[in-house]
GUFI-513118 format. One record per residue (C-alpha): residue number from 1; chain; x, y, z. Coordinates in pm, whole numbers, padded with zeros to 5 digits. Layout:
% residues N
<drennu n="NUM" chain="A" u="X" v="Y" w="Z"/>
...
***
This chain:
% residues 393
<drennu n="1" chain="A" u="-07009" v="-10959" w="-05484"/>
<drennu n="2" chain="A" u="-06721" v="-10985" w="-05756"/>
<drennu n="3" chain="A" u="-06567" v="-10672" w="-05929"/>
<drennu n="4" chain="A" u="-06309" v="-10642" w="-06211"/>
<drennu n="5" chain="A" u="-05968" v="-10630" w="-06110"/>
<drennu n="6" chain="A" u="-05832" v="-10416" w="-06380"/>
<drennu n="7" chain="A" u="-05923" v="-10082" w="-06182"/>
<drennu n="8" chain="A" u="-05819" v="-10238" w="-05836"/>
<drennu n="9" chain="A" u="-05458" v="-10093" w="-05833"/>
<drennu n="10" chain="A" u="-05516" v="-09779" w="-05969"/>
<drennu n="11" chain="A" u="-05385" v="-09449" w="-05786"/>
<drennu n="12" chain="A" u="-05629" v="-09221" w="-05638"/>
<drennu n="13" chain="A" u="-05723" v="-08940" w="-05872"/>
<drennu n="14" chain="A" u="-05483" v="-08659" w="-05844"/>
<drennu n="15" chain="A" u="-05709" v="-08420" w="-05676"/>
<drennu n="16" chain="A" u="-05859" v="-08654" w="-05400"/>
<drennu n="17" chain="A" u="-05512" v="-08733" w="-05329"/>
<drennu n="18" chain="A" u="-05428" v="-08337" w="-05287"/>
<drennu n="19" chain="A" u="-05703" v="-08331" w="-05017"/>
<drennu n="20" chain="A" u="-05545" v="-08576" w="-04811"/>
<drennu n="21" chain="A" u="-05234" v="-08426" w="-04818"/>
<drennu n="22" chain="A" u="-05346" v="-08098" w="-04751"/>
<drennu n="23" chain="A" u="-05691" v="-08058" w="-04583"/>
<drennu n="24" chain="A" u="-05575" v="-08239" w="-04233"/>
<drennu n="25" chain="A" u="-05353" v="-07911" w="-04224"/>
<drennu n="26" chain="A" u="-05474" v="-07553" w="-04145"/>
<drennu n="27" chain="A" u="-05370" v="-07328" w="-04441"/>
<drennu n="28" chain="A" u="-05110" v="-07074" w="-04296"/>
<drennu n="29" chain="A" u="-05297" v="-06772" w="-04469"/>
<drennu n="30" chain="A" u="-05577" v="-06656" w="-04699"/>
<drennu n="31" chain="A" u="-05646" v="-06969" w="-04923"/>
<drennu n="32" chain="A" u="-05493" v="-06912" w="-05293"/>
<drennu n="33" chain="A" u="-05615" v="-07192" w="-05525"/>
<drennu n="34" chain="A" u="-05348" v="-07291" w="-05839"/>
<drennu n="35" chain="A" u="-05393" v="-07619" w="-05852"/>
<drennu n="36" chain="A" u="-05682" v="-07713" w="-06082"/>
<drennu n="37" chain="A" u="-05704" v="-07572" w="-06450"/>
<drennu n="38" chain="A" u="-06008" v="-07442" w="-06443"/>
<drennu n="39" chain="A" u="-05984" v="-07100" w="-06651"/>
<drennu n="40" chain="A" u="-06105" v="-06782" w="-06439"/>
<drennu n="41" chain="A" u="-06106" v="-06539" w="-06721"/>
<drennu n="42" chain="A" u="-06461" v="-06391" w="-06851"/>
<drennu n="43" chain="A" u="-06615" v="-06564" w="-07126"/>
<drennu n="44" chain="A" u="-06794" v="-06354" w="-07395"/>
<drennu n="45" chain="A" u="-07112" v="-06158" w="-07261"/>
<drennu n="46" chain="A" u="-07333" v="-06241" w="-07595"/>
<drennu n="47" chain="A" u="-07302" v="-06633" w="-07488"/>
<drennu n="48" chain="A" u="-07582" v="-06564" w="-07226"/>
<drennu n="49" chain="A" u="-07798" v="-06418" w="-07509"/>
<drennu n="50" chain="A" u="-07777" v="-06686" w="-07718"/>
<drennu n="51" chain="A" u="-07839" v="-06964" w="-07481"/>
<drennu n="52" chain="A" u="-08154" v="-06759" w="-07377"/>
<drennu n="53" chain="A" u="-08264" v="-06739" w="-07731"/>
<drennu n="54" chain="A" u="-08236" v="-07133" w="-07763"/>
<drennu n="55" chain="A" u="-08371" v="-07260" w="-07446"/>
<drennu n="56" chain="A" u="-08643" v="-07434" w="-07624"/>
<drennu n="57" chain="A" u="-08369" v="-07702" w="-07753"/>
<drennu n="58" chain="A" u="-08380" v="-07837" w="-07390"/>
<drennu n="59" chain="A" u="-08695" v="-07976" w="-07461"/>
<drennu n="60" chain="A" u="-08551" v="-08194" w="-07796"/>
<drennu n="61" chain="A" u="-08294" v="-08481" w="-07801"/>
<drennu n="62" chain="A" u="-07990" v="-08330" w="-07950"/>
<drennu n="63" chain="A" u="-07837" v="-08525" w="-08245"/>
<drennu n="64" chain="A" u="-07557" v="-08765" w="-08151"/>
<drennu n="65" chain="A" u="-07271" v="-08628" w="-08358"/>
<drennu n="66" chain="A" u="-07350" v="-08236" w="-08345"/>
<drennu n="67" chain="A" u="-07572" v="-08041" w="-08557"/>
<drennu n="68" chain="A" u="-07464" v="-07973" w="-08915"/>
<drennu n="69" chain="A" u="-07427" v="-07612" w="-08808"/>
<drennu n="70" chain="A" u="-07179" v="-07682" w="-08526"/>
<drennu n="71" chain="A" u="-06965" v="-07970" w="-08731"/>
<drennu n="72" chain="A" u="-06947" v="-07666" w="-09004"/>
<drennu n="73" chain="A" u="-06829" v="-07429" w="-08724"/>
<drennu n="74" chain="A" u="-06550" v="-07645" w="-08612"/>
<drennu n="75" chain="A" u="-06436" v="-07732" w="-08961"/>
<drennu n="76" chain="A" u="-06441" v="-07401" w="-09053"/>
<drennu n="77" chain="A" u="-06232" v="-07309" w="-08746"/>
<drennu n="78" chain="A" u="-05981" v="-07611" w="-08847"/>
<drennu n="79" chain="A" u="-05961" v="-07418" w="-09177"/>
<drennu n="80" chain="A" u="-05862" v="-07106" w="-09035"/>
<drennu n="81" chain="A" u="-05631" v="-07217" w="-08775"/>
<drennu n="82" chain="A" u="-05426" v="-07511" w="-08964"/>
<drennu n="83" chain="A" u="-05558" v="-07443" w="-09339"/>
<drennu n="84" chain="A" u="-05688" v="-07804" w="-09342"/>
<drennu n="85" chain="A" u="-05999" v="-07911" w="-09583"/>
<drennu n="86" chain="A" u="-06217" v="-08109" w="-09327"/>
<drennu n="87" chain="A" u="-06549" v="-08245" w="-09395"/>
<drennu n="88" chain="A" u="-06737" v="-08201" w="-09090"/>
<drennu n="89" chain="A" u="-07011" v="-08412" w="-09181"/>
<drennu n="90" chain="A" u="-06756" v="-08735" w="-09179"/>
<drennu n="91" chain="A" u="-06448" v="-08618" w="-09031"/>
<drennu n="92" chain="A" u="-06549" v="-08432" w="-08705"/>
<drennu n="93" chain="A" u="-06797" v="-08523" w="-08419"/>
<drennu n="94" chain="A" u="-06896" v="-08281" w="-08129"/>
<drennu n="95" chain="A" u="-06786" v="-08407" w="-07774"/>
<drennu n="96" chain="A" u="-06956" v="-08340" w="-07430"/>
<drennu n="97" chain="A" u="-06581" v="-08237" w="-07309"/>
<drennu n="98" chain="A" u="-06285" v="-08379" w="-07459"/>
<drennu n="99" chain="A" u="-06231" v="-08598" w="-07172"/>
<drennu n="100" chain="A" u="-06521" v="-08815" w="-07289"/>
<drennu n="101" chain="A" u="-06332" v="-08843" w="-07628"/>
<drennu n="102" chain="A" u="-05997" v="-08891" w="-07521"/>
<drennu n="103" chain="A" u="-06134" v="-09203" w="-07326"/>
<drennu n="104" chain="A" u="-06378" v="-09346" w="-07589"/>
<drennu n="105" chain="A" u="-06137" v="-09329" w="-07870"/>
<drennu n="106" chain="A" u="-05947" v="-09590" w="-07697"/>
<drennu n="107" chain="A" u="-06283" v="-09805" w="-07701"/>
<drennu n="108" chain="A" u="-06360" v="-09714" w="-08029"/>
<drennu n="109" chain="A" u="-06018" v="-09757" w="-08179"/>
<drennu n="110" chain="A" u="-05801" v="-10013" w="-08027"/>
<drennu n="111" chain="A" u="-05780" v="-10381" w="-08131"/>
<drennu n="112" chain="A" u="-05832" v="-10660" w="-07927"/>
<drennu n="113" chain="A" u="-05503" v="-10784" w="-08056"/>
<drennu n="114" chain="A" u="-05196" v="-10612" w="-08246"/>
<drennu n="115" chain="A" u="-04975" v="-10851" w="-08448"/>
<drennu n="116" chain="A" u="-05127" v="-11135" w="-08230"/>
<drennu n="117" chain="A" u="-05010" v="-10993" w="-07930"/>
<drennu n="118" chain="A" u="-05183" v="-10762" w="-07667"/>
<drennu n="119" chain="A" u="-05173" v="-10405" w="-07792"/>
<drennu n="120" chain="A" u="-04961" v="-10149" w="-07634"/>
<drennu n="121" chain="A" u="-05096" v="-09777" w="-07569"/>
<drennu n="122" chain="A" u="-04832" v="-09541" w="-07532"/>
<drennu n="123" chain="A" u="-04857" v="-09261" w="-07286"/>
<drennu n="124" chain="A" u="-04625" v="-08963" w="-07181"/>
<drennu n="125" chain="A" u="-04495" v="-08961" w="-06855"/>
<drennu n="126" chain="A" u="-04631" v="-08733" w="-06661"/>
<drennu n="127" chain="A" u="-04981" v="-08756" w="-06835"/>
<drennu n="128" chain="A" u="-05336" v="-08673" w="-06847"/>
<drennu n="129" chain="A" u="-05498" v="-08934" w="-06588"/>
<drennu n="130" chain="A" u="-05765" v="-09050" w="-06863"/>
<drennu n="131" chain="A" u="-05503" v="-09188" w="-07104"/>
<drennu n="132" chain="A" u="-05386" v="-09450" w="-06834"/>
<drennu n="133" chain="A" u="-05737" v="-09536" w="-06749"/>
<drennu n="134" chain="A" u="-05890" v="-09581" w="-07135"/>
<drennu n="135" chain="A" u="-05605" v="-09805" w="-07179"/>
<drennu n="136" chain="A" u="-05669" v="-10031" w="-06894"/>
<drennu n="137" chain="A" u="-06015" v="-10039" w="-06996"/>
<drennu n="138" chain="A" u="-05957" v="-10182" w="-07317"/>
<drennu n="139" chain="A" u="-05722" v="-10436" w="-07163"/>
<drennu n="140" chain="A" u="-05411" v="-10296" w="-07353"/>
<drennu n="141" chain="A" u="-05089" v="-10285" w="-07205"/>
<drennu n="142" chain="A" u="-04984" v="-09918" w="-07113"/>
<drennu n="143" chain="A" u="-04629" v="-09796" w="-07164"/>
<drennu n="144" chain="A" u="-04523" v="-09503" w="-06993"/>
<drennu n="145" chain="A" u="-04273" v="-09313" w="-07152"/>
<drennu n="146" chain="A" u="-04056" v="-09020" w="-06978"/>
<drennu n="147" chain="A" u="-04153" v="-08683" w="-07108"/>
<drennu n="148" chain="A" u="-03845" v="-08489" w="-06869"/>
<drennu n="149" chain="A" u="-03607" v="-08197" w="-06939"/>
<drennu n="150" chain="A" u="-03389" v="-08438" w="-07111"/>
<drennu n="151" chain="A" u="-03632" v="-08506" w="-07403"/>
<drennu n="152" chain="A" u="-03783" v="-08131" w="-07409"/>
<drennu n="153" chain="A" u="-04061" v="-08242" w="-07175"/>
<drennu n="154" chain="A" u="-04221" v="-08440" w="-07457"/>
<drennu n="155" chain="A" u="-04235" v="-08815" w="-07502"/>
<drennu n="156" chain="A" u="-03943" v="-08986" w="-07707"/>
<drennu n="157" chain="A" u="-04119" v="-09267" w="-07850"/>
<drennu n="158" chain="A" u="-03892" v="-09376" w="-08129"/>
<drennu n="159" chain="A" u="-03626" v="-09461" w="-07847"/>
<drennu n="160" chain="A" u="-03873" v="-09778" w="-07755"/>
<drennu n="161" chain="A" u="-03768" v="-10113" w="-07875"/>
<drennu n="162" chain="A" u="-03907" v="-10223" w="-08229"/>
<drennu n="163" chain="A" u="-04108" v="-10533" w="-08020"/>
<drennu n="164" chain="A" u="-04291" v="-10265" w="-07829"/>
<drennu n="165" chain="A" u="-04367" v="-10036" w="-08129"/>
<drennu n="166" chain="A" u="-04478" v="-10315" w="-08356"/>
<drennu n="167" chain="A" u="-04764" v="-10389" w="-08052"/>
<drennu n="168" chain="A" u="-04839" v="-10030" w="-08041"/>
<drennu n="169" chain="A" u="-05201" v="-09986" w="-08160"/>
<drennu n="170" chain="A" u="-05255" v="-09603" w="-08035"/>
<drennu n="171" chain="A" u="-05035" v="-09307" w="-07890"/>
<drennu n="172" chain="A" u="-05143" v="-09027" w="-07679"/>
<drennu n="173" chain="A" u="-04953" v="-08718" w="-07671"/>
<drennu n="174" chain="A" u="-05059" v="-08363" w="-07533"/>
<drennu n="175" chain="A" u="-04909" v="-08057" w="-07721"/>
<drennu n="176" chain="A" u="-04878" v="-07819" w="-07558"/>
<drennu n="177" chain="A" u="-04840" v="-08025" w="-07284"/>
<drennu n="178" chain="A" u="-04986" v="-08038" w="-06985"/>
<drennu n="179" chain="A" u="-04813" v="-08009" w="-06716"/>
<drennu n="180" chain="A" u="-04492" v="-07878" w="-06863"/>
<drennu n="181" chain="A" u="-04608" v="-07611" w="-07124"/>
<drennu n="182" chain="A" u="-04394" v="-07761" w="-07408"/>
<drennu n="183" chain="A" u="-04482" v="-07750" w="-07786"/>
<drennu n="184" chain="A" u="-04433" v="-08033" w="-08030"/>
<drennu n="185" chain="A" u="-04278" v="-07842" w="-08343"/>
<drennu n="186" chain="A" u="-04324" v="-07956" w="-08718"/>
<drennu n="187" chain="A" u="-04022" v="-08151" w="-08660"/>
<drennu n="188" chain="A" u="-04137" v="-08332" w="-08362"/>
<drennu n="189" chain="A" u="-04483" v="-08400" w="-08555"/>
<drennu n="190" chain="A" u="-04310" v="-08530" w="-08825"/>
<drennu n="191" chain="A" u="-04085" v="-08774" w="-08683"/>
<drennu n="192" chain="A" u="-04374" v="-08915" w="-08462"/>
<drennu n="193" chain="A" u="-04603" v="-08945" w="-08749"/>
<drennu n="194" chain="A" u="-04333" v="-09123" w="-08963"/>
<drennu n="195" chain="A" u="-04258" v="-09343" w="-08695"/>
<drennu n="196" chain="A" u="-04648" v="-09435" w="-08651"/>
<drennu n="197" chain="A" u="-04652" v="-09484" w="-09058"/>
<drennu n="198" chain="A" u="-04369" v="-09761" w="-09019"/>
<drennu n="199" chain="A" u="-04527" v="-09941" w="-08704"/>
<drennu n="200" chain="A" u="-04903" v="-09887" w="-08814"/>
<drennu n="201" chain="A" u="-05049" v="-09713" w="-08515"/>
<drennu n="202" chain="A" u="-05267" v="-09412" w="-08487"/>
<drennu n="203" chain="A" u="-05167" v="-09081" w="-08288"/>
<drennu n="204" chain="A" u="-05432" v="-08942" w="-08023"/>
<drennu n="205" chain="A" u="-05340" v="-08560" w="-08042"/>
<drennu n="206" chain="A" u="-05473" v="-08383" w="-07736"/>
<drennu n="207" chain="A" u="-05473" v="-08030" w="-07835"/>
<drennu n="208" chain="A" u="-05684" v="-07862" w="-07594"/>
<drennu n="209" chain="A" u="-05438" v="-07592" w="-07499"/>
<drennu n="210" chain="A" u="-05348" v="-07507" w="-07830"/>
<drennu n="211" chain="A" u="-05525" v="-07185" w="-07866"/>
<drennu n="212" chain="A" u="-05322" v="-07020" w="-07524"/>
<drennu n="213" chain="A" u="-04960" v="-06957" w="-07662"/>
<drennu n="214" chain="A" u="-04706" v="-06666" w="-07631"/>
<drennu n="215" chain="A" u="-04656" v="-06557" w="-07996"/>
<drennu n="216" chain="A" u="-04629" v="-06848" w="-08260"/>
<drennu n="217" chain="A" u="-04936" v="-07053" w="-08281"/>
<drennu n="218" chain="A" u="-04842" v="-07428" w="-08223"/>
<drennu n="219" chain="A" u="-04862" v="-07652" w="-08541"/>
<drennu n="220" chain="A" u="-05138" v="-07913" w="-08518"/>
<drennu n="221" chain="A" u="-05083" v="-08309" w="-08577"/>
<drennu n="222" chain="A" u="-05332" v="-08307" w="-08808"/>
<drennu n="223" chain="A" u="-05186" v="-08034" w="-09032"/>
<drennu n="224" chain="A" u="-04839" v="-08169" w="-09042"/>
<drennu n="225" chain="A" u="-04982" v="-08525" w="-09140"/>
<drennu n="226" chain="A" u="-05177" v="-08364" w="-09412"/>
<drennu n="227" chain="A" u="-04875" v="-08205" w="-09544"/>
<drennu n="228" chain="A" u="-04672" v="-08536" w="-09518"/>
<drennu n="229" chain="A" u="-04974" v="-08688" w="-09709"/>
<drennu n="230" chain="A" u="-04965" v="-08941" w="-09420"/>
<drennu n="231" chain="A" u="-05250" v="-09211" w="-09393"/>
<drennu n="232" chain="A" u="-05571" v="-09020" w="-09351"/>
<drennu n="233" chain="A" u="-05681" v="-09249" w="-09038"/>
<drennu n="234" chain="A" u="-05326" v="-09196" w="-08887"/>
<drennu n="235" chain="A" u="-05397" v="-08856" w="-08650"/>
<drennu n="236" chain="A" u="-05687" v="-08816" w="-08437"/>
<drennu n="237" chain="A" u="-05694" v="-08479" w="-08259"/>
<drennu n="238" chain="A" u="-05911" v="-08347" w="-07973"/>
<drennu n="239" chain="A" u="-06005" v="-07989" w="-07907"/>
<drennu n="240" chain="A" u="-06164" v="-07791" w="-07619"/>
<drennu n="241" chain="A" u="-06373" v="-07478" w="-07575"/>
<drennu n="242" chain="A" u="-06270" v="-07481" w="-07185"/>
<drennu n="243" chain="A" u="-05968" v="-07328" w="-07228"/>
<drennu n="244" chain="A" u="-05964" v="-07148" w="-07552"/>
<drennu n="245" chain="A" u="-06310" v="-06979" w="-07426"/>
<drennu n="246" chain="A" u="-06318" v="-07003" w="-07074"/>
<drennu n="247" chain="A" u="-06598" v="-07220" w="-07072"/>
<drennu n="248" chain="A" u="-06524" v="-07527" w="-06868"/>
<drennu n="249" chain="A" u="-06879" v="-07587" w="-06771"/>
<drennu n="250" chain="A" u="-07002" v="-07563" w="-07112"/>
<drennu n="251" chain="A" u="-06861" v="-07942" w="-07172"/>
<drennu n="252" chain="A" u="-06780" v="-07897" w="-07487"/>
<drennu n="253" chain="A" u="-06511" v="-08008" w="-07766"/>
<drennu n="254" chain="A" u="-06472" v="-08199" w="-08058"/>
<drennu n="255" chain="A" u="-06284" v="-08507" w="-08197"/>
<drennu n="256" chain="A" u="-06127" v="-08484" w="-08586"/>
<drennu n="257" chain="A" u="-05961" v="-08783" w="-08787"/>
<drennu n="258" chain="A" u="-06038" v="-08967" w="-09090"/>
<drennu n="259" chain="A" u="-06360" v="-09081" w="-09216"/>
<drennu n="260" chain="A" u="-06340" v="-09436" w="-09067"/>
<drennu n="261" chain="A" u="-06214" v="-09325" w="-08719"/>
<drennu n="262" chain="A" u="-06482" v="-09113" w="-08674"/>
<drennu n="263" chain="A" u="-06745" v="-09332" w="-08806"/>
<drennu n="264" chain="A" u="-06630" v="-09578" w="-08521"/>
<drennu n="265" chain="A" u="-06623" v="-09291" w="-08295"/>
<drennu n="266" chain="A" u="-06949" v="-09224" w="-08387"/>
<drennu n="267" chain="A" u="-07087" v="-09584" w="-08359"/>
<drennu n="268" chain="A" u="-06992" v="-09596" w="-07980"/>
<drennu n="269" chain="A" u="-07149" v="-09257" w="-07898"/>
<drennu n="270" chain="A" u="-07484" v="-09387" w="-08040"/>
<drennu n="271" chain="A" u="-07470" v="-09649" w="-07788"/>
<drennu n="272" chain="A" u="-07300" v="-09537" w="-07495"/>
<drennu n="273" chain="A" u="-07240" v="-09150" w="-07528"/>
<drennu n="274" chain="A" u="-07384" v="-08823" w="-07398"/>
<drennu n="275" chain="A" u="-07447" v="-08591" w="-07669"/>
<drennu n="276" chain="A" u="-07462" v="-08221" w="-07593"/>
<drennu n="277" chain="A" u="-07773" v="-08026" w="-07509"/>
<drennu n="278" chain="A" u="-07891" v="-07841" w="-07845"/>
<drennu n="279" chain="A" u="-07912" v="-07480" w="-07665"/>
<drennu n="280" chain="A" u="-07521" v="-07588" w="-07590"/>
<drennu n="281" chain="A" u="-07448" v="-07649" w="-07938"/>
<drennu n="282" chain="A" u="-07579" v="-07346" w="-08055"/>
<drennu n="283" chain="A" u="-07358" v="-07151" w="-07814"/>
<drennu n="284" chain="A" u="-07047" v="-07396" w="-07925"/>
<drennu n="285" chain="A" u="-07141" v="-07289" w="-08269"/>
<drennu n="286" chain="A" u="-07087" v="-06929" w="-08218"/>
<drennu n="287" chain="A" u="-06762" v="-06949" w="-07990"/>
<drennu n="288" chain="A" u="-06571" v="-07171" w="-08225"/>
<drennu n="289" chain="A" u="-06688" v="-06903" w="-08509"/>
<drennu n="290" chain="A" u="-06515" v="-06593" w="-08302"/>
<drennu n="291" chain="A" u="-06163" v="-06522" w="-08290"/>
<drennu n="292" chain="A" u="-06191" v="-06207" w="-08097"/>
<drennu n="293" chain="A" u="-06223" v="-06336" w="-07736"/>
<drennu n="294" chain="A" u="-05955" v="-06580" w="-07806"/>
<drennu n="295" chain="A" u="-05723" v="-06317" w="-07876"/>
<drennu n="296" chain="A" u="-05821" v="-06131" w="-07583"/>
<drennu n="297" chain="A" u="-05763" v="-06428" w="-07373"/>
<drennu n="298" chain="A" u="-05446" v="-06498" w="-07501"/>
<drennu n="299" chain="A" u="-05329" v="-06165" w="-07439"/>
<drennu n="300" chain="A" u="-05437" v="-06213" w="-07074"/>
<drennu n="301" chain="A" u="-05219" v="-06513" w="-07045"/>
<drennu n="302" chain="A" u="-04929" v="-06329" w="-07200"/>
<drennu n="303" chain="A" u="-04938" v="-06081" w="-06901"/>
<drennu n="304" chain="A" u="-04906" v="-06399" w="-06681"/>
<drennu n="305" chain="A" u="-04660" v="-06533" w="-06878"/>
<drennu n="306" chain="A" u="-04430" v="-06221" w="-06789"/>
<drennu n="307" chain="A" u="-04523" v="-06204" w="-06423"/>
<drennu n="308" chain="A" u="-04380" v="-06592" w="-06387"/>
<drennu n="309" chain="A" u="-04062" v="-06492" w="-06568"/>
<drennu n="310" chain="A" u="-04002" v="-06193" w="-06353"/>
<drennu n="311" chain="A" u="-04074" v="-06354" w="-06028"/>
<drennu n="312" chain="A" u="-03914" v="-06656" w="-06084"/>
<drennu n="313" chain="A" u="-03707" v="-06636" w="-06337"/>
<drennu n="314" chain="A" u="-03408" v="-06663" w="-06125"/>
<drennu n="315" chain="A" u="-03506" v="-07000" w="-05977"/>
<drennu n="316" chain="A" u="-03247" v="-07249" w="-06077"/>
<drennu n="317" chain="A" u="-03418" v="-07490" w="-06331"/>
<drennu n="318" chain="A" u="-03719" v="-07257" w="-06398"/>
<drennu n="319" chain="A" u="-03856" v="-07349" w="-06740"/>
<drennu n="320" chain="A" u="-04104" v="-07058" w="-06887"/>
<drennu n="321" chain="A" u="-04372" v="-07203" w="-07046"/>
<drennu n="322" chain="A" u="-04384" v="-07214" w="-07452"/>
<drennu n="323" chain="A" u="-04783" v="-07252" w="-07426"/>
<drennu n="324" chain="A" u="-05058" v="-07364" w="-07157"/>
<drennu n="325" chain="A" u="-05123" v="-07211" w="-06840"/>
<drennu n="326" chain="A" u="-04921" v="-07421" w="-06611"/>
<drennu n="327" chain="A" u="-04573" v="-07367" w="-06462"/>
<drennu n="328" chain="A" u="-04370" v="-07682" w="-06394"/>
<drennu n="329" chain="A" u="-04165" v="-07561" w="-06113"/>
<drennu n="330" chain="A" u="-03850" v="-07756" w="-05975"/>
<drennu n="331" chain="A" u="-03841" v="-07853" w="-05631"/>
<drennu n="332" chain="A" u="-03687" v="-08127" w="-05423"/>
<drennu n="333" chain="A" u="-03980" v="-08305" w="-05338"/>
<drennu n="334" chain="A" u="-04346" v="-08216" w="-05499"/>
<drennu n="335" chain="A" u="-04546" v="-08345" w="-05184"/>
<drennu n="336" chain="A" u="-04334" v="-08183" w="-04937"/>
<drennu n="337" chain="A" u="-04329" v="-07850" w="-05123"/>
<drennu n="338" chain="A" u="-04686" v="-07847" w="-05140"/>
<drennu n="339" chain="A" u="-04777" v="-07907" w="-04796"/>
<drennu n="340" chain="A" u="-04497" v="-07647" w="-04689"/>
<drennu n="341" chain="A" u="-04673" v="-07405" w="-04914"/>
<drennu n="342" chain="A" u="-05014" v="-07488" w="-04795"/>
<drennu n="343" chain="A" u="-04900" v="-07476" w="-04431"/>
<drennu n="344" chain="A" u="-04730" v="-07182" w="-04440"/>
<drennu n="345" chain="A" u="-04908" v="-06940" w="-04693"/>
<drennu n="346" chain="A" u="-05237" v="-07105" w="-04791"/>
<drennu n="347" chain="A" u="-05150" v="-07137" w="-05172"/>
<drennu n="348" chain="A" u="-05263" v="-07447" w="-05303"/>
<drennu n="349" chain="A" u="-05039" v="-07637" w="-05571"/>
<drennu n="350" chain="A" u="-05043" v="-08010" w="-05691"/>
<drennu n="351" chain="A" u="-04736" v="-08230" w="-05650"/>
<drennu n="352" chain="A" u="-04618" v="-08321" w="-05957"/>
<drennu n="353" chain="A" u="-04602" v="-08698" w="-05900"/>
<drennu n="354" chain="A" u="-04949" v="-08695" w="-05888"/>
<drennu n="355" chain="A" u="-04981" v="-08641" w="-06233"/>
<drennu n="356" chain="A" u="-04717" v="-08932" w="-06353"/>
<drennu n="357" chain="A" u="-04689" v="-09291" w="-06312"/>
<drennu n="358" chain="A" u="-04405" v="-09480" w="-06087"/>
<drennu n="359" chain="A" u="-04165" v="-09675" w="-06316"/>
<drennu n="360" chain="A" u="-03841" v="-09853" w="-06235"/>
<drennu n="361" chain="A" u="-03662" v="-09512" w="-06340"/>
<drennu n="362" chain="A" u="-03862" v="-09335" w="-06083"/>
<drennu n="363" chain="A" u="-04145" v="-09083" w="-06087"/>
<drennu n="364" chain="A" u="-04078" v="-08825" w="-06358"/>
<drennu n="365" chain="A" u="-04286" v="-08572" w="-06157"/>
<drennu n="366" chain="A" u="-04142" v="-08620" w="-05820"/>
<drennu n="367" chain="A" u="-03923" v="-08352" w="-05817"/>
<drennu n="368" chain="A" u="-04212" v="-08056" w="-05953"/>
<drennu n="369" chain="A" u="-04497" v="-07874" w="-05880"/>
<drennu n="370" chain="A" u="-04750" v="-07789" w="-06100"/>
<drennu n="371" chain="A" u="-04891" v="-07442" w="-06066"/>
<drennu n="372" chain="A" u="-05215" v="-07304" w="-06258"/>
<drennu n="373" chain="A" u="-05189" v="-06952" w="-06363"/>
<drennu n="374" chain="A" u="-05571" v="-06937" w="-06420"/>
<drennu n="375" chain="A" u="-05674" v="-06664" w="-06168"/>
<drennu n="376" chain="A" u="-05692" v="-06308" w="-06231"/>
<drennu n="377" chain="A" u="-05370" v="-06110" w="-06299"/>
<drennu n="378" chain="A" u="-05329" v="-05945" w="-05905"/>
<drennu n="379" chain="A" u="-05429" v="-06309" w="-05768"/>
<drennu n="380" chain="A" u="-05177" v="-06480" w="-05961"/>
<drennu n="381" chain="A" u="-04925" v="-06200" w="-05886"/>
<drennu n="382" chain="A" u="-04943" v="-06257" w="-05545"/>
<drennu n="383" chain="A" u="-04944" v="-06625" w="-05524"/>
<drennu n="384" chain="A" u="-04635" v="-06666" w="-05715"/>
<drennu n="385" chain="A" u="-04466" v="-06420" w="-05483"/>
<drennu n="386" chain="A" u="-04567" v="-06639" w="-05204"/>
<drennu n="387" chain="A" u="-04443" v="-06942" w="-05372"/>
<drennu n="388" chain="A" u="-04098" v="-06775" w="-05452"/>
<drennu n="389" chain="A" u="-04064" v="-06634" w="-05093"/>
<drennu n="390" chain="A" u="-04157" v="-06974" w="-04938"/>
<drennu n="391" chain="A" u="-04007" v="-07216" w="-05153"/>
<drennu n="392" chain="A" u="-03704" v="-07041" w="-05322"/>
<drennu n="393" chain="A" u="-03652" v="-06760" w="-05094"/>
***
């Protein structure tokens, strides 16, 4: 049996690696899960009613692209949130979770060659692992660009040589950033979009954490591109109900961009995708239309930001997140810190190196741990205090 070589040297996914590291040891106390970004706040009660009212929809094949009503609800959300005038029928596609969209966008949009050479896909480092696997799947060359304290925890794509930028077909970017919680401001987006215009590549903007922030809503990539008058296909955005609405199991998100971009992604979905079942599309339609529960959710995270600042604010190098629900905490060695926490306290966190790629300059995540503040307030507070006392006391 012959298997493809392109996936042979992939590192193990972050969470299997974590289990190998920790689970051969007994926890040093009651287990506190602070690894995976799975929201634990309650979702709105009325969701159950909508689902119950639409159960007959499981007896029908759902439309591949999303129902007209759902696409309208999404375009209305983009209008309220970003002031965008988006045609849901031509510029939006519902996703079965944004991971599907982030992966398939590379499949649908990356050319076989750029300027006669192997195309490049740019990825921040650390990064959401699907970016790398999508790049390898399409035969492109991944270029990992450090997103460190020196660069504001966002990648400085403009620092790359022109010969790399001229081969670049796609650039992934996450804002608010996972894992660091940094936000790309309007100037950052303007500079990146201008760079993409000069070198003719598309920006794949992962904005899944866009609705979890402190005071000021993070600007959106498509919003800034529209103000700049950029090429209508230049920016593609990805959003999710997992974080915004505490519905990770709904597997509902969307991709929006230029009409040709969405046509190509829809074409791939028609052959190889899995549309969202109709009852879940009805739920998503209602959830995208409601902001009250999002405001309540954001307030709960604001309380946890305050907790983290109070408990860990004196830790050297501590960075209070601008948005999202992760802490990116500095340690001498992420694996050693995660193992120490587990063996002495029972708290599970993720070594930062598991979210980054080794390069000639080293692994930019090695000196960090990622801590998810998704549990209820009391549990989060107890976990943060154990982290402080164990690692920084």
